[in-house]
N, CA, C and O of each residue as an XYZ file, in Angstrom:
424
protein
N       0.219     34.872      5.802
C      -0.215     33.577      5.624
C      -1.165     33.322      4.459
O      -1.163     32.274      3.813
N      -2.086     34.494      4.209
C      -2.956     34.248      3.354
C      -2.521     34.649      1.949
O      -3.310     34.473      1.021
N      -1.242     35.210      1.717
C      -0.759     35.403      0.686
C      -0.213     34.087     -0.134
O      -0.220     34.048     -1.364
N       0.234     33.076      0.645
C       0.738     31.829      0.379
C      -0.616     30.815      0.154
O      -0.451     29.706     -0.356
N      -1.623     31.163      0.468
C      -2.763     30.155      0.400
C      -2.862     29.498     -0.883
O      -3.085     28.287     -0.874
N      -2.721     30.149     -2.076
C      -2.853     29.590     -3.426
C      -1.906     28.306     -3.581
O      -2.282     27.343     -4.249
N      -0.694     28.329     -2.954
C       0.158     27.219     -3.014
C      -0.314     26.162     -2.194
O       0.014     25.022     -2.523
N      -1.106     26.342     -1.072
C      -1.579     25.210     -0.160
C      -2.449     24.346     -0.956
O      -2.410     23.117     -0.903
N      -3.294     25.081     -1.752
C      -4.341     24.080     -2.375
C      -3.859     23.006     -3.347
O      -4.432     21.917     -3.301
N      -2.900     23.186     -4.193
C      -2.463     22.256     -5.153
C      -1.599     21.062     -4.336
O      -1.718     19.860     -4.576
N      -0.673     21.661     -3.286
C       0.057     20.612     -2.475
C      -1.059     19.804     -1.822
O      -1.105     18.598     -2.064
N      -1.914     20.332     -1.058
C      -2.958     19.482     -0.282
C      -3.621     18.458     -1.386
O      -3.716     17.246     -1.193
N      -4.023     19.073     -2.461
C      -4.752     18.055     -3.390
C      -3.829     16.883     -3.950
O      -4.286     15.769     -4.205
N      -2.424     17.249     -4.127
C      -1.534     16.296     -4.549
C      -1.468     15.359     -3.495
O      -1.511     14.165     -3.791
N      -1.360     15.749     -2.163
C      -1.237     14.613     -1.144
C      -2.413     14.003     -1.053
O      -2.276     12.824     -0.724
N      -3.612     14.363     -1.227
C      -4.898     13.685     -1.296
C      -4.922     12.678     -2.353
O      -5.387     11.565     -2.107
N      -4.416     12.998     -3.629
C      -4.348     12.017     -4.683
C      -3.289     11.019     -4.350
O      -3.482      9.826     -4.585
N      -2.202     11.439     -3.826
C      -1.196     10.461     -3.313
C      -1.840      9.492     -2.299
O      -1.521      8.304     -2.346
N      -2.697      9.916     -1.417
C      -3.262      9.145     -0.378
C      -4.105      8.093     -0.919
O      -4.081      6.954     -0.451
N      -4.889      8.455     -1.940
C      -5.827      7.603     -2.573
C      -5.049      6.350     -3.275
O      -5.433      5.187     -3.152
N      -3.995      6.715     -3.967
C      -3.280      5.901     -4.818
C      -2.439      4.925     -3.890
O      -2.370      3.712     -4.088
N      -1.840      5.563     -2.907
C      -1.038      4.943     -1.858
C      -2.026      3.762     -1.254
O      -1.736      2.566     -1.225
N      -3.048      4.253     -0.858
C      -4.214      3.371     -0.292
C      -4.537      2.090     -1.162
O      -4.719      0.987     -0.646
N      -4.589      2.306     -2.416
C      -4.968      1.199     -3.312
C      -3.766      0.269     -3.451
O      -3.925     -0.950     -3.514
N      -2.523      0.862     -3.501
C      -1.430     -0.047     -3.548
C      -1.215     -0.900     -2.194
O      -0.889     -2.087     -2.198
N      -1.426     -0.190     -1.129
C      -1.331     -0.980      0.176
C      -2.373     -2.074      0.324
O      -2.174     -3.206      0.764
N      -3.606     -1.515     -0.149
C      -4.562     -2.735     -0.212
C      -4.342     -3.867     -1.047
O      -4.737     -4.969     -0.667
N      -3.680     -3.712     -2.287
C      -3.157     -4.724     -3.036
C      -2.171     -5.646     -2.293
O      -2.245     -6.874     -2.333
N      -1.217     -4.931     -1.592
C      -0.041     -5.713     -0.869
C      -0.966     -6.418      0.166
O      -0.799     -7.632      0.283
N      -1.823     -5.881      0.855
C      -2.455     -6.740      1.903
C      -3.268     -7.956      1.404
O      -3.285     -9.019      2.024
N      -3.943     -7.745      0.247
C      -4.605     -8.978     -0.392
C      -3.598     -9.994     -0.764
O      -3.905    -11.181     -0.662
N      -2.437     -9.651     -1.181
C      -1.580    -10.847     -1.511
C      -0.703    -11.194     -0.392
O       0.149    -12.068     -0.550
N      -0.840    -10.576      0.742
C      -0.089    -10.921      2.022
C       1.350    -10.486      1.990
O       2.118    -11.043      2.774
N       1.877     -9.421      1.059
C       2.975     -8.806      0.870
C       3.303     -7.675      1.982
O       4.424     -7.198      2.158
N       2.299     -7.375      2.601
C       2.598     -6.368      3.846
C       3.101     -6.834      5.011
O       3.612     -6.073      5.833
N       2.999     -8.192      5.198
C       3.488     -8.805      6.487
C       4.802     -8.556      6.762
O       5.717     -8.917      6.021
N       4.956     -7.924      7.844
C       6.525     -7.592      8.178
C       6.998     -6.320      7.698
O       8.080     -5.888      8.095
N       6.302     -5.695      6.898
C       6.702     -4.355      6.268
C       5.844     -3.322      6.622
O       6.219     -2.214      6.236
N       4.735     -3.361      7.286
C       3.741     -2.348      7.375
C       4.490     -1.104      8.186
O       4.110      0.026      7.878
N       5.364     -1.205      9.040
C       5.974     -0.101      9.658
C       6.701      0.845      8.524
O       6.701      2.075      8.567
N       7.360     -0.006      7.437
C       8.089      0.641      6.550
C       7.018      1.308      5.458
O       7.316      2.360      4.893
N       5.998      0.764      5.247
C       4.921      1.361      4.233
C       4.350      2.576      5.178
O       4.125      3.645      4.610
N       4.114      2.479      6.518
C       3.683      3.755      6.929
C       4.679      4.838      6.899
O       4.340      6.005      6.699
N       6.049      4.438      7.117
C       7.050      5.358      7.195
C       7.140      6.123      5.929
O       7.446      7.315      5.948
N       6.848      5.393      4.668
C       6.968      6.004      3.474
C       5.922      7.022      3.242
O       6.152      8.027      2.570
N       4.660      6.752      3.845
C       3.667      7.583      3.607
C       3.799      8.812      4.448
O       3.300      9.881      4.096
N       4.468      8.663      5.552
C       4.881      9.741      6.524
C       5.888     10.710      5.735
O       5.713     11.927      5.676
N       6.951     10.044      5.140
C       7.796     10.852      4.380
C       7.287     11.718      3.369
O       7.695     12.871      3.229
N       6.311     11.137      2.586
C       5.649     11.981      1.499
C       4.922     13.209      2.016
O       4.979     14.322      1.493
N       4.183     12.860      3.177
C       3.515     14.016      4.047
C       4.335     15.020      4.325
O       4.051     16.181      4.030
N       5.531     14.649      4.971
C       6.495     15.695      5.270
C       6.985     16.361      4.256
O       7.268     17.548      4.414
N       7.176     15.748      3.059
C       7.574     16.460      1.783
C       6.738     17.694      1.432
O       7.148     18.817      1.140
N       5.402     17.223      1.527
C       4.422     18.210      1.087
C       4.440     19.262      2.193
O       4.434     20.444      1.852
N       4.462     18.925      3.548
C       4.501     19.990      4.567
C       5.716     20.819      4.297
O       5.594     22.031      4.474
N       6.927     20.329      3.877
C       8.033     21.102      3.651
C       7.826     22.147      2.609
O       8.398     23.233      2.705
N       7.003     21.852      1.582
C       6.863     22.803      0.472
C       5.958     24.119      0.978
O       5.996     25.210      0.409
N       5.171     23.828      2.107
C       4.316     24.695      2.496
C       5.003     25.528      3.741
O       4.878     26.751      3.789
N       5.634     24.900      4.611
C       6.226     25.652      5.925
C       7.705     25.954      5.946
O       8.262     26.689      6.762
N       8.324     25.244      4.868
C       9.779     25.410      4.803
C      10.579     24.127      5.392
O      10.039     23.290      6.116
N      11.696     24.090      5.059
C      12.645     22.874      5.342
C      12.902     22.817      6.774
O      12.744     21.725      7.321
N      13.291     23.863      7.501
C      13.776     23.822      8.810
C      12.829     23.195      9.704
O      13.203     22.241     10.386
N      11.506     23.676      9.785
C      10.530     22.877     10.590
C      10.261     21.603     10.195
O       9.970     20.815     11.094
N      10.288     21.148      8.913
C      10.140     19.715      8.423
C      11.367     18.900      8.907
O      11.252     17.742      9.309
N      12.335     19.444      8.858
C      13.536     18.666      9.389
C      13.456     18.268     10.782
O      13.859     17.165     11.152
N      12.917     19.184     11.620
C      12.696     18.910     13.147
C      11.765     17.767     13.182
O      12.016     16.731     13.797
N      10.652     17.982     12.489
C       9.481     17.051     12.489
C       9.968     15.606     12.132
O       9.624     14.608     12.765
N      10.894     15.600     10.936
C      11.576     14.468     10.521
C      12.219     13.866     11.694
O      11.874     12.760     12.111
N      13.199     14.607     12.266
C      14.040     14.102     13.415
C      13.165     13.385     14.525
O      13.456     12.281     14.985
N      12.111     14.100     14.888
C      11.075     13.347     15.812
C      10.561     12.238     15.266
O      10.377     11.285     16.024
N      10.259     12.122     14.026
C       9.607     10.837     13.582
C      10.687      9.868     13.680
O      10.445      8.768     14.175
N      11.873     10.162     13.255
C      12.931      9.005     13.202
C      13.235      8.620     14.694
O      13.449      7.433     14.940
N      13.267      9.508     15.661
C      13.562      9.240     16.988
C      12.407      8.300     17.483
O      12.807      7.368     18.181
N      11.240      8.349     17.293
C      10.098      7.563     17.846
C       9.730      6.518     16.844
O       9.086      5.538     17.219
N      10.100      6.657     15.572
C       9.683      5.562     14.597
C      10.810      4.434     14.408
O      10.423      3.290     14.172
N      12.009      4.665     14.488
C      13.048      3.714     14.102
C      12.961      2.476     15.074
O      13.069      1.332     14.632
N      12.766      2.736     16.392
C      12.423      1.533     17.328
C      11.228      0.767     16.972
O      11.222     -0.442     17.204
N      10.200      1.344     16.427
C       8.955      0.640     16.111
C       9.228     -0.269     14.930
O       8.813     -1.424     14.842
N      10.044      0.432     13.933
C      10.294     -0.225     12.658
C      11.264     -1.448     12.912
O      11.036     -2.540     12.391
N      12.399     -1.216     13.764
C      13.215     -2.395     14.122
C      12.311     -3.514     14.726
O      12.314     -4.688     14.355
N      11.543     -2.979     15.704
C      10.826     -4.146     16.552
C       9.643     -4.776     15.739
O       9.201     -5.843     16.164
N       9.051     -4.197     14.551
C       8.159     -4.653     13.656
C       8.737     -5.835     13.034
O       8.218     -6.950     13.065
N       9.990     -5.497     12.388
C      10.744     -6.229     11.520
C      11.197     -7.544     12.353
O      11.046     -8.691     11.933
N      11.727     -7.229     13.493
C      12.300     -8.371     14.439
C      11.141     -9.269     14.837
O      11.378    -10.476     14.879
N       9.841     -8.814     15.154
C       8.805     -9.640     15.440
C       8.500    -10.429     14.366
O       8.321    -11.632     14.559
N       8.395     -9.887     13.079
C       8.069    -10.635     12.095
C       8.999    -11.734     11.609
O       8.498    -12.700     11.033
N      10.432    -11.662     11.810
C      11.495    -12.450     11.426
C      11.105    -13.697     12.624
O      11.028    -14.875     12.274
N      10.911    -13.335     13.838
C      10.937    -14.349     14.845
C       9.632    -15.073     14.584
O       9.630    -16.282     14.815
N       8.478    -14.484     14.119
C       7.338    -15.372     13.845
C       7.536    -16.316     12.659
O       7.117    -17.473     12.627
N       8.316    -15.613     11.549
C       8.627    -16.598     10.470
C       9.545    -17.854     10.811
O       9.304    -18.927     10.258
N      10.558    -17.736     11.684
C      11.385    -18.520     12.057
C      10.587    -19.630     12.882
O      10.783    -20.825     12.659
N       9.739    -19.214     13.780
C       8.789    -20.143     14.626
C       7.951    -20.983     13.538
O       7.929    -22.210     13.632
N       7.320    -20.380     12.593
C       6.576    -20.959     11.656
C       7.394    -22.065     10.847
O       6.964    -23.176     10.538
N       8.563    -21.584     10.586
C       9.475    -22.611      9.774
C       9.734    -23.775     10.637
O       9.614    -24.921     10.205
N      10.063    -23.529     11.765
C      10.364    -24.663     12.798
C       9.260    -25.556     13.123
O       9.460    -26.747     13.364
N       7.963    -24.963     13.142
C       6.696    -25.735     13.370
C       6.468    -26.809     12.241
O       6.058    -27.951     12.446
N       6.832    -26.208     10.879
C       6.746    -27.060      9.735
C       7.764    -28.045      9.762
O       7.454    -29.174      9.383
N       8.954    -27.818     10.150
C       9.978    -28.881     10.191
C       9.598    -30.030     11.313
O       9.780    -31.234     11.136
N       9.120    -29.523     12.322
C       8.706    -30.476     13.335
C       7.512    -31.343     12.787
O       7.483    -32.560     12.964
N       6.697    -30.774     12.230
C       5.541    -31.342     11.566
C       5.975    -32.551     10.619
O       5.612    -33.725     10.693
N       6.835    -31.965      9.725
C       7.522    -33.048      8.607
C       8.223    -34.078      9.373
O       8.044    -35.234      8.991
N       9.016    -33.875     10.418
C       9.741    -34.901     11.256
C       8.716    -35.853     11.745
O       8.869    -37.070     11.647
N       7.651    -35.289     12.281
C       6.721    -36.427     12.713
C       6.077    -37.190     11.812
O       5.712    -38.329     12.106
N       5.849    -36.615     10.534
C       5.218    -37.512      9.560
C       6.195    -38.625      9.173
O       5.865    -39.810      9.140
N       7.433    -38.164      8.879
C       8.322    -39.091      8.532
C       8.494    -40.303      9.528
O       8.446    -41.449      9.081
N       8.689    -40.071     10.835
C       8.691    -40.909     11.865
C       7.572    -41.908     11.965
O       7.763    -42.999     12.503
N       6.427    -41.568     11.468
C       5.225    -42.463     11.490
C       5.530    -43.606     10.457
O       4.706    -44.499     10.263
């Protein structure tokens, strides 16, 4: 284990740098409202990068198992998140149309 320690350091540092840059990007998306409905995908991308880093340290097979676990537990959440966002957008659109109809009728 300690023989491979030198490779851990640059990988962990690269992941930390990625985390800082990714955080700034996500913050800019949030400020502009572009994250709405996509946060589950944003989180999934961050997890994928982390798994890629882990793959460089522990090897492909354990990371593929971890990926399979993330997919099994994460895909329903991603689908649910996008579905909830679409329903909310549809409801907002309908409320705007109803409001416009009420203004026209006056």
